[in-house]
C-alpha positions as CSV (number, residue, x, y, z in Angstrom):
1,M,-17.8,-23.4,29.5
2,S,-14.5,-24.1,27.9
3,A,-12.6,-21.5,25.9
4,S,-10.3,-21.6,22.9
5,T,-6.6,-21.1,23.5
6,T,-6.8,-17.9,21.4
7,P,-10.0,-16.3,22.8
8,N,-11.7,-13.7,20.6
9,A,-8.6,-13.7,18.3
10,P,-9.2,-11.4,15.4
11,G,-7.9,-11.9,11.8
12,P,-7.8,-14.9,9.4
13,P,-8.5,-18.5,10.4
14,P,-5.8,-20.4,12.3
15,L,-2.9,-21.9,10.3
16,A,-3.2,-25.1,12.4
17,E,-6.0,-26.1,14.8
18,I,-6.4,-29.0,17.2
19,R,-9.8,-29.7,18.8
20,G,-10.4,-32.2,21.6
21,L,-7.3,-34.3,20.9
22,S,-6.9,-37.4,23.0
23,V,-4.0,-39.9,22.5
24,S,-3.8,-43.3,24.2
25,F,-1.5,-46.3,24.4
26,G,-2.4,-50.0,24.7
27,R,-6.1,-50.6,24.5
28,G,-7.0,-47.1,25.6
29,E,-6.2,-47.6,29.3
30,F,-3.1,-45.3,29.1
31,L,-4.4,-41.9,28.2
32,A,-1.5,-39.6,27.6
33,V,-3.2,-36.6,26.0
34,K,-6.7,-35.6,27.1
35,G,-8.9,-33.3,25.1
36,V,-6.3,-30.8,24.1
37,D,-7.4,-27.7,22.1
38,L,-4.7,-25.6,20.4
39,E,-4.5,-22.9,17.7
40,L,-1.5,-21.5,15.8
41,R,-1.5,-18.6,13.4
42,H,0.8,-17.3,10.7
43,G,3.8,-15.5,12.2
44,E,3.0,-16.6,15.7
45,V,5.3,-18.5,18.1
46,V,3.5,-20.5,20.7
47,G,5.4,-22.1,23.6
48,L,4.3,-25.4,25.0
49,V,5.8,-26.3,28.4
50,G,5.4,-28.9,31.2
51,E,7.2,-31.7,32.9
52,S,8.3,-34.8,31.0
53,G,5.4,-37.0,30.3
54,S,2.9,-34.2,30.2
55,G,1.9,-34.9,26.6
56,K,3.8,-32.1,24.8
57,S,5.6,-34.1,22.3
58,L,2.7,-36.5,21.6
59,T,0.5,-33.4,20.8
60,A,3.1,-32.2,18.4
61,L,3.6,-35.7,16.8
62,S,-0.2,-36.0,16.4
63,L,-0.1,-32.8,14.4
64,M,2.6,-34.1,12.1
65,G,1.0,-37.6,11.8
66,L,4.1,-39.2,13.4
67,L,2.7,-40.9,16.5
68,P,5.0,-43.7,17.8
69,H,4.1,-47.3,17.5
70,G,1.4,-48.3,20.0
71,A,-0.1,-44.8,20.2
72,R,-3.3,-43.8,18.6
73,Q,-5.6,-40.8,18.3
74,E,-8.7,-41.6,20.3
75,T,-10.7,-38.4,19.8
76,G,-10.5,-35.0,18.3
77,S,-9.7,-33.3,15.0
78,I,-6.6,-31.8,13.5
79,L,-6.9,-29.1,10.8
80,F,-4.3,-27.4,8.7
81,R,-5.4,-24.3,6.8
82,G,-8.9,-25.5,7.5
83,R,-8.4,-29.0,6.1
84,D,-9.0,-32.0,8.2
85,L,-5.8,-34.1,8.1
86,S,-7.6,-37.3,8.9
87,S,-9.2,-37.1,5.5
88,L,-5.9,-37.3,3.7
89,S,-4.3,-40.4,2.3
90,P,-0.9,-41.4,3.7
91,G,0.8,-40.1,0.5
92,A,-1.0,-36.8,0.7
93,R,-0.1,-36.5,4.4
94,R,3.6,-37.1,3.7
95,E,3.6,-34.5,0.9
96,L,1.9,-32.0,3.3
97,C,4.4,-32.7,6.1
98,G,7.4,-32.4,3.8
99,R,6.4,-29.2,2.0
100,H,4.1,-27.3,4.3
101,M,5.0,-28.6,7.8
102,G,8.5,-29.1,9.2
103,M,9.7,-30.5,12.5
104,V,12.9,-30.0,14.4
105,F,13.4,-33.2,16.4
106,Q,14.6,-33.2,20.0
107,E,17.8,-35.2,19.4
108,P,19.6,-34.3,16.2
109,L,22.1,-37.1,16.3
110,T,19.3,-39.7,16.0
111,A,17.4,-37.6,13.4
112,L,20.3,-37.6,11.0
113,N,21.6,-40.6,9.0
114,P,25.1,-41.4,10.3
115,V,26.3,-42.9,6.9
116,L,25.3,-40.0,4.7
117,T,27.1,-36.6,4.6
118,I,25.2,-33.5,5.7
119,G,25.2,-32.3,2.1
120,D,23.6,-35.5,0.8
121,Q,20.9,-35.4,3.4
122,V,19.9,-31.8,2.9
123,S,20.2,-31.9,-0.9
124,E,18.0,-35.0,-1.1
125,I,15.1,-32.8,0.0
126,F,15.5,-30.6,-3.0
127,R,16.0,-33.4,-5.4
128,L,13.1,-35.5,-4.3
129,R,10.6,-32.8,-3.5
130,E,11.4,-30.3,-6.2
131,G,13.1,-32.4,-8.8
132,L,16.2,-30.3,-8.9
133,P,19.4,-31.6,-10.7
134,R,22.3,-32.5,-8.4
135,E,24.3,-29.3,-8.9
136,Q,21.4,-27.0,-8.4
137,A,20.3,-28.9,-5.3
138,R,23.9,-28.6,-4.0
139,R,23.8,-24.8,-4.4
140,R,20.5,-24.6,-2.6
141,T,22.0,-26.8,0.2
142,L,25.0,-24.6,0.7
143,D,22.9,-21.5,0.7
144,L,20.6,-23.0,3.4
145,L,23.5,-24.1,5.5
146,R,24.9,-20.6,5.3
147,Q,21.5,-19.2,6.4
148,V,21.5,-21.3,9.6
149,G,24.9,-20.0,10.5
150,L,27.1,-23.0,9.8
151,P,30.8,-21.9,9.3
152,N,32.3,-23.0,5.9
153,P,29.1,-24.6,4.4
154,A,31.1,-26.3,1.6
155,Q,33.2,-28.2,4.2
156,A,30.2,-28.8,6.4
157,A,28.3,-30.4,3.5
158,Q,31.0,-33.0,3.0
159,S,31.1,-33.9,6.7
160,Y,29.2,-36.7,8.5
161,P,27.0,-35.9,11.5
162,H,29.3,-37.5,14.1
163,R,31.9,-34.9,13.3
164,F,29.6,-32.0,14.4
165,S,28.9,-30.6,17.8
166,G,25.4,-30.8,19.2
167,G,24.7,-27.2,18.3
168,M,25.9,-27.7,14.7
169,R,23.8,-30.8,14.3
170,Q,20.8,-28.9,15.6
171,R,21.4,-26.2,13.0
172,V,21.4,-28.9,10.3
173,V,18.1,-30.3,11.5
174,I,16.7,-26.8,11.5
175,A,18.0,-26.3,8.0
176,M,16.2,-29.5,6.9
177,A,13.0,-28.4,8.6
178,L,13.2,-25.0,6.8
179,A,14.4,-26.2,3.4
180,L,11.0,-25.9,1.6
181,D,9.8,-22.8,3.5
182,P,7.1,-24.6,5.5
183,E,4.2,-22.6,6.9
184,L,4.3,-24.5,10.1
185,V,7.4,-25.5,12.1
186,I,7.4,-27.6,15.3
187,A,10.5,-27.4,17.4
188,D,10.6,-30.2,20.0
189,E,13.2,-29.3,22.7
190,P,15.6,-27.8,20.1
191,T,17.9,-26.3,22.8
192,T,18.2,-29.4,25.1
193,A,21.8,-30.0,26.2
194,L,23.1,-27.0,24.3
195,D,25.2,-24.3,25.9
196,P,23.4,-20.9,26.4
197,T,25.2,-19.2,23.6
198,I,24.2,-21.8,21.0
199,A,20.7,-22.0,22.4
200,A,20.3,-18.3,22.1
201,Q,21.4,-18.4,18.4
202,I,18.9,-21.2,17.7
203,V,16.1,-19.2,19.3
204,W,17.1,-16.2,17.2
205,L,16.9,-18.3,14.0
206,L,13.4,-19.5,14.8
207,R,12.2,-16.0,15.8
208,E,13.5,-14.5,12.6
209,M,11.9,-17.3,10.6
210,A,8.5,-16.6,12.2
211,K,8.9,-12.9,11.6
212,K,10.3,-12.9,8.0
213,R,8.6,-15.9,6.6
214,Q,5.4,-15.5,8.6
215,A,5.6,-19.1,9.6
216,G,3.8,-20.5,12.7
217,V,6.1,-22.0,15.2
218,L,5.2,-24.4,18.0
219,F,8.2,-24.4,20.4
220,I,8.2,-27.2,23.0
221,T,10.6,-26.7,25.9
222,H,11.4,-27.3,29.6
223,S,13.3,-24.0,29.7
224,L,10.7,-21.5,30.7
225,G,13.1,-18.5,30.6
226,I,13.9,-19.0,26.9
227,L,10.4,-18.3,25.9
228,A,10.4,-14.7,27.2
229,G,12.0,-13.2,24.1
230,L,10.5,-15.7,21.7
231,A,6.9,-16.7,22.2
232,H,3.7,-14.6,21.8
233,R,1.9,-16.8,24.3
234,V,2.7,-19.9,26.3
235,L,0.5,-23.0,26.9
236,V,1.2,-25.1,30.1
237,M,0.4,-28.8,30.1
238,Y,0.1,-31.2,33.0
239,A,-1.0,-34.9,32.9
240,G,-2.1,-34.6,29.3
241,L,-4.2,-31.5,29.9
242,L,-3.8,-27.9,29.1
243,V,-4.0,-26.1,32.4
244,E,-3.1,-22.5,31.5
245,Q,-2.4,-20.0,28.7
246,T,-0.2,-17.4,30.1
247,L,2.1,-14.5,29.2
248,A,5.5,-15.3,27.6
249,D,7.4,-13.6,30.4
250,F,5.4,-15.5,33.1
251,S,5.0,-12.2,35.0
252,E,1.5,-13.2,36.3
253,P,1.0,-17.0,36.4
254,L,-2.5,-18.0,37.6
255,H,-2.4,-21.8,37.9
256,P,-0.6,-23.3,41.0
257,Y,1.3,-25.7,38.6
258,T,2.7,-22.8,36.6
259,R,3.8,-21.1,39.7
260,G,5.4,-24.4,40.8
261,L,7.3,-24.7,37.6
262,L,8.7,-21.2,38.1
263,G,9.6,-21.9,41.7
264,A,11.5,-25.0,40.6
265,L,13.8,-23.0,38.3
266,P,17.5,-23.0,39.3
267,P,18.4,-20.0,41.5
268,N,19.6,-16.8,39.9
269,P,20.1,-14.2,42.6
270,S,21.6,-11.6,40.2
271,G,18.3,-11.8,38.2
272,G,16.1,-11.3,41.3
273,R,15.3,-15.0,41.7
274,P,15.5,-16.5,45.3
275,A,18.7,-18.2,46.4
276,R,16.7,-21.5,47.0
277,L,14.5,-23.3,44.6
278,S,11.1,-24.7,45.7
279,P,10.5,-28.0,43.9
280,I,7.0,-29.2,43.3
281,P,6.3,-32.1,45.8
282,G,5.3,-35.5,44.6
283,H,5.4,-36.9,41.1
284,P,3.3,-36.4,37.9
285,P,0.5,-39.1,37.6
286,S,0.8,-42.1,35.4
287,P,-1.3,-42.0,32.1
288,S,-3.2,-45.0,33.5
289,E,-4.4,-43.1,36.6
290,R,-7.9,-41.6,36.5
291,F,-9.0,-38.6,38.5
292,P,-12.6,-37.5,39.2
293,G,-11.2,-34.0,39.8
294,C,-8.1,-32.0,39.1
295,P,-5.0,-34.3,38.5
296,F,-2.8,-31.7,40.1
297,Q,-4.7,-31.8,43.4
298,P,-2.4,-34.3,45.1
299,R,0.6,-31.9,44.6
300,C,-1.3,-28.6,44.9
301,P,-0.6,-26.4,48.0
302,E,-3.9,-24.6,47.4
303,S,-6.3,-27.5,46.9
304,V,-9.7,-27.7,48.6
305,D,-12.3,-30.5,48.8
306,A,-14.0,-29.3,45.7
307,C,-10.9,-30.1,43.6
308,L,-11.6,-33.8,44.1
309,R,-15.1,-33.6,42.8
310,G,-14.8,-32.4,39.2
311,L,-12.3,-31.3,36.6
312,P,-12.7,-27.5,36.0
313,P,-12.8,-26.4,32.3
314,L,-10.1,-24.3,30.7
315,A,-11.8,-21.0,30.9
316,E,-11.0,-17.3,30.4
317,A,-10.0,-15.8,33.7
318,R,-8.7,-12.5,32.3
319,P,-8.6,-11.0,28.8
320,G,-6.4,-13.4,26.8
321,R,-5.7,-15.5,29.8
322,L,-7.0,-19.0,30.3
323,V,-6.7,-21.3,33.3
324,R,-8.1,-24.6,34.5
325,C,-8.6,-24.0,38.2
326,L,-11.6,-23.8,40.5
327,R,-10.2,-20.5,42.0
328,F,-11.2,-18.8,38.7
329,P,-14.8,-19.7,38.0
């Protein structure tokens, strides 16, 4: 019997809910996301981790209604505040995404228009969405740039994206995602290629937003360590499947894949990590591959014959802990 990613969670209904989501490419032969269930609540930060190609970004883009060309949702439902998003018209979906749902894209340089100033791009949100006059939209823009920690907001507003560092551009993208105080924010690899100091500042911004504004945050990352002080819980994806819900500090991982990810982290002897890393052998499967059993079996050091015969459900192994593994019936 499968379990929700928030088992026995008390309180109000989820802010966002995904049930049985499958996403494919081509004519359905490339299945990149396979029956994913996910819940996110107000004020909650959920981490989503896994190797490249595991389906993290496609899951997030499905929630925003921004699947790339050639991808389509095969099965499942996506609800926001209890409302099925598939029932909305394209215009209503755009209005919802702009005002109630925001996204911090992975590469800010491509997310920003290179021929418009930062101020024009941010103020456009207030002018189009809230109908503010130009001067009032400018004041709101400067205040927002100040909130995300940009030095000299007035000068920044007059600059073009190429004149900013990666960290400053990322702050602008975060500002645009937060401009209308959305209830849900999806951050797709927001700290990629940033130095640790800037990455820590961006994590702090998102944590404070979740705390003060009671927004739900879905934080997608390859950096497991960054989630320890940020996420309330972490979901691990492999080959389009959720394989574990674990603790944010990864103190007690259950699935062999989660332990493999931790073993593959760069060495940190001063922090108690071993001097040598232990990479996961082999490669992730292609979306076109079909497995009668667990897709991690070819790379798993703990596999048995039963792993080849059937895919185990994502089930509660311990209170609040879910895992997709035969070792936890």
